[in-house]
C-alpha positions as CSV (number, residue, x, y, z in Angstrom):
1,X,20.7,59.6,30.8
2,X,21.8,60.2,34.4
3,X,21.8,56.4,35.0
4,X,24.1,55.8,32.0
5,X,26.5,58.4,33.3
6,X,26.3,57.1,36.9
7,X,27.2,53.6,35.7
8,X,30.0,54.8,33.5
9,X,31.4,57.2,36.1
10,X,33.4,54.6,38.1
11,X,34.6,52.8,35.0
12,X,37.5,55.1,34.1
13,X,38.8,55.1,37.7
14,X,38.7,51.4,37.9
15,X,40.4,50.9,34.5
16,X,43.1,53.4,35.1
17,X,44.0,52.2,38.5
18,X,44.1,48.6,37.3
19,X,46.3,49.5,34.3
20,X,48.6,51.6,36.5
21,X,49.1,48.8,38.9
22,X,49.9,46.1,36.4
23,X,53.6,45.8,35.4
24,X,52.9,44.1,32.1
25,X,51.5,47.2,30.4
26,X,53.9,49.6,28.8
27,X,53.7,53.2,29.9
28,X,52.9,54.3,26.4
29,X,49.9,51.9,26.2
30,X,48.7,53.1,29.6
31,X,48.9,56.7,28.5
32,X,47.0,55.8,25.3
33,X,44.2,54.1,27.2
34,X,43.9,57.0,29.7
35,X,43.8,59.5,26.8
36,X,41.0,57.5,25.2
37,X,39.1,57.6,28.5
38,X,39.6,61.4,28.6
39,X,38.2,61.7,25.1
40,X,35.1,59.6,26.0
41,X,34.5,61.7,29.1
42,X,34.8,64.9,27.1
43,X,32.2,63.6,24.7
44,X,29.9,62.7,27.6
45,X,30.2,66.2,28.9
46,X,29.2,67.6,25.6
47,X,26.3,65.2,25.4
48,X,25.1,66.3,28.8
49,X,25.0,69.9,27.7
50,X,22.7,68.9,24.8
51,X,20.7,66.4,26.7
52,X,17.6,66.6,28.8
53,X,17.4,67.4,32.5
54,X,17.5,70.4,34.8
55,X,20.4,72.8,34.6
56,X,21.5,71.9,38.1
57,X,21.6,68.1,37.2
58,X,23.6,68.9,34.1
59,X,26.0,71.1,36.0
60,X,26.6,68.4,38.7
61,X,27.2,65.8,36.1
62,X,29.6,68.0,34.2
63,X,31.5,68.8,37.4
64,X,31.9,65.1,38.1
65,X,33.2,64.4,34.6
66,X,35.5,67.4,34.8
67,X,36.9,66.1,38.1
68,X,37.5,62.7,36.5
69,X,39.2,64.3,33.5
70,X,41.5,66.2,35.9
71,X,42.4,63.0,37.7
72,X,43.1,61.2,34.5
73,X,45.2,64.1,33.3
74,X,47.3,63.9,36.5
75,X,47.8,60.2,35.9
76,X,49.0,60.9,32.3
77,X,51.4,63.5,33.6
78,X,52.7,61.0,36.2
79,X,53.2,58.3,33.5
80,X,55.0,60.8,31.3
81,X,57.3,61.6,34.1
82,X,58.0,57.9,34.6
83,X,58.8,57.6,30.9
84,X,61.3,60.5,31.1
85,X,62.9,58.9,34.2
86,X,63.2,55.5,32.5
87,X,64.7,57.1,29.4
88,X,67.2,59.0,31.5
89,X,68.1,55.8,33.3
90,X,68.7,54.0,30.0
91,X,70.8,56.9,28.7
92,X,72.8,57.0,31.9
93,X,73.4,53.2,31.7
94,X,74.5,53.5,28.1
95,X,76.9,56.3,29.0
96,X,78.4,54.4,31.9
97,X,79.1,51.5,29.7
98,X,81.5,53.5,27.6
99,X,85.0,52.6,28.7
100,X,88.1,54.5,27.9
101,X,91.0,56.4,29.4
102,X,88.9,58.4,31.8
103,X,86.4,55.7,32.5
104,X,88.3,52.4,33.0
105,X,86.4,49.1,33.5
106,X,86.5,47.3,36.8
107,X,89.0,44.8,35.4
108,X,91.3,47.5,34.0
109,X,91.3,49.9,36.8
110,X,94.6,51.0,38.4
111,X,94.8,52.3,42.0
112,X,97.5,55.0,42.4
113,X,98.6,55.9,45.9
114,X,100.7,59.0,46.5
């Protein structure tokens, strides 16, 4: 059982860093994948508690998994912040497009010198 966990331990880190670096993936899909990885790691932690091995081995494996979960949760938080920033930028852009008396366009702007 420890071999299975050892081989699956680097997997979430590699997948999450690869998905975070590629620009083609949307933030929502990255968050979804990382959340799935967190779910899998949580299940592995539960399986370790019910599995065979010494208490010390189980504790070390669970600590490693918990560290990975914390790292992935931090990545989710970062991606969520990026989502908020992008939404704010879009909203700001839409608001800046509104033209009127107090916000003239570049073509219809009048310079007044006193």
